[in-house]
C-alpha positions as CSV (number, residue, x, y, z in Angstrom):
1,M,6.0,-0.2,-9.9
2,D,5.3,-3.2,-7.9
3,F,2.3,-2.7,-5.6
4,T,0.1,-5.2,-3.4
5,F,-3.0,-4.9,-1.6
6,E,-3.4,-5.7,1.9
7,N,-6.4,-6.1,4.1
8,I,-6.3,-5.7,7.8
9,G,-10.0,-5.9,9.3
10,T,-11.8,-3.0,7.4
11,N,-8.7,-1.4,6.3
12,T,-7.3,-1.8,3.1
13,F,-3.6,-0.8,2.3
14,L,-1.8,-0.2,-1.0
15,V,1.6,-1.7,-0.1
16,Y,5.0,-1.0,-1.7
17,E,8.2,-2.8,-0.9
18,I,11.4,-0.4,-1.0
19,K,13.7,-2.5,-2.9
20,P,17.6,-2.1,-2.3
21,T,18.3,-0.4,-5.7
22,D,15.5,2.3,-4.9
23,V,16.3,5.8,-4.0
24,V,14.3,7.1,-1.1
25,D,14.0,10.8,-0.1
26,N,14.0,10.6,3.5
27,M,12.4,14.2,4.0
28,S,9.7,13.4,1.8
29,L,9.2,9.8,3.7
30,G,9.2,11.8,6.9
31,M,6.7,14.6,5.8
32,I,4.2,11.7,4.3
33,T,4.4,9.5,7.4
34,N,4.0,12.4,10.0
35,N,1.6,14.5,8.7
36,K,-2.0,14.1,7.5
37,I,-1.5,15.9,3.7
38,S,-4.3,17.1,1.7
39,G,-4.6,15.0,-1.5
40,L,-2.3,12.5,-0.6
41,A,-3.2,8.9,0.9
42,Q,-2.3,8.3,4.6
43,T,1.1,6.7,4.7
44,Q,2.7,4.4,7.1
45,F,6.5,3.3,7.1
46,M,7.4,-0.1,8.1
47,Q,10.6,-2.3,8.3
48,I,10.8,-6.2,9.0
49,D,14.3,-7.4,9.3
50,T,16.0,-5.7,6.2
51,K,12.5,-5.4,4.2
52,K,11.2,-2.1,4.2
53,Y,7.5,-1.2,3.4
54,V,5.5,1.6,2.6
55,K,1.8,1.3,2.8
56,Y,-0.7,3.8,2.0
57,N,-4.6,3.7,3.3
58,V,-6.9,3.4,0.3
59,S,-9.5,2.3,2.6
60,S,-13.5,2.7,0.8
61,K,-11.6,3.8,-2.3
62,I,-11.1,2.4,-5.7
63,S,-8.7,3.4,-8.5
64,V,-9.6,6.1,-10.7
65,R,-9.4,3.5,-13.7
66,Q,-12.4,1.9,-12.0
67,F,-14.0,5.1,-11.0
68,F,-14.0,5.8,-14.6
69,T,-15.6,2.6,-16.0
70,G,-19.0,3.7,-14.7
71,S,-21.0,6.9,-16.0
72,V,-18.7,9.7,-15.4
73,N,-20.6,12.8,-14.3
74,K,-19.5,16.3,-13.6
75,K,-19.1,15.8,-9.8
76,R,-17.0,12.6,-10.2
77,L,-14.5,14.3,-12.8
78,L,-14.0,17.5,-11.1
79,G,-13.6,15.4,-7.5
80,V,-10.6,13.8,-9.3
81,F,-9.3,16.8,-10.9
82,T,-9.8,18.5,-7.2
83,G,-7.9,16.0,-5.8
84,I,-5.1,15.9,-8.0
85,V,-4.8,19.8,-7.9
86,D,-4.8,19.5,-3.9
87,A,-2.2,16.9,-4.0
88,M,0.1,18.8,-6.1
89,L,-0.6,21.9,-4.1
90,S,0.1,20.3,-0.9
91,A,3.4,18.5,-2.0
92,E,4.8,21.8,-2.9
93,E,3.9,23.2,1.0
94,Y,5.5,20.3,2.3
95,M,8.5,20.5,0.1
96,I,7.8,17.0,-1.4
97,D,9.3,16.5,-4.9
98,P,6.6,16.4,-7.4
99,A,8.1,13.8,-9.3
100,A,7.6,11.4,-6.3
101,I,3.9,11.4,-6.9
102,V,2.4,8.2,-8.8
103,F,-0.1,9.6,-11.8
104,D,-0.8,6.3,-12.9
105,L,-4.8,5.7,-13.0
106,E,-4.3,2.1,-11.2
107,Y,-2.8,4.4,-8.6
108,I,-4.9,7.0,-7.9
109,F,-8.1,6.5,-5.7
110,S,-11.2,7.9,-5.5
111,D,-14.3,7.3,-2.5
112,V,-17.2,6.6,-4.6
113,S,-19.5,8.3,-2.2
114,T,-18.1,11.5,-1.8
115,C,-15.6,11.5,-5.1
116,D,-12.6,12.6,-2.4
117,T,-9.5,11.5,-4.4
118,V,-6.1,10.5,-3.2
119,L,-2.7,10.2,-4.7
120,V,0.4,8.2,-3.6
121,C,3.9,9.4,-3.1
């Protein structure tokens, strides 16, 4: 997956450019862009000319890989596991295919202060 980061003011977005060969589940895309789904990053869909982008708001968050490079305590570990479980349960509730969720430690994001964790779909 080819993600890039984009900073707009104080917000940080993880950006994915949808390639012409990608198969997009429009129902799932509609669900993640029009609803605030617990455990999943806030999502925006953009189209500029023929290019399509999905942007995930990851402001004030770092990747779980970075999150676990420091000292790992019970709160951090449980925060990540709780976020992953919450995302999976919410995805099922919103009829999002679990295979569409990215389980790469570079693209799972946690808030350092609260240990809240979000995934990208």
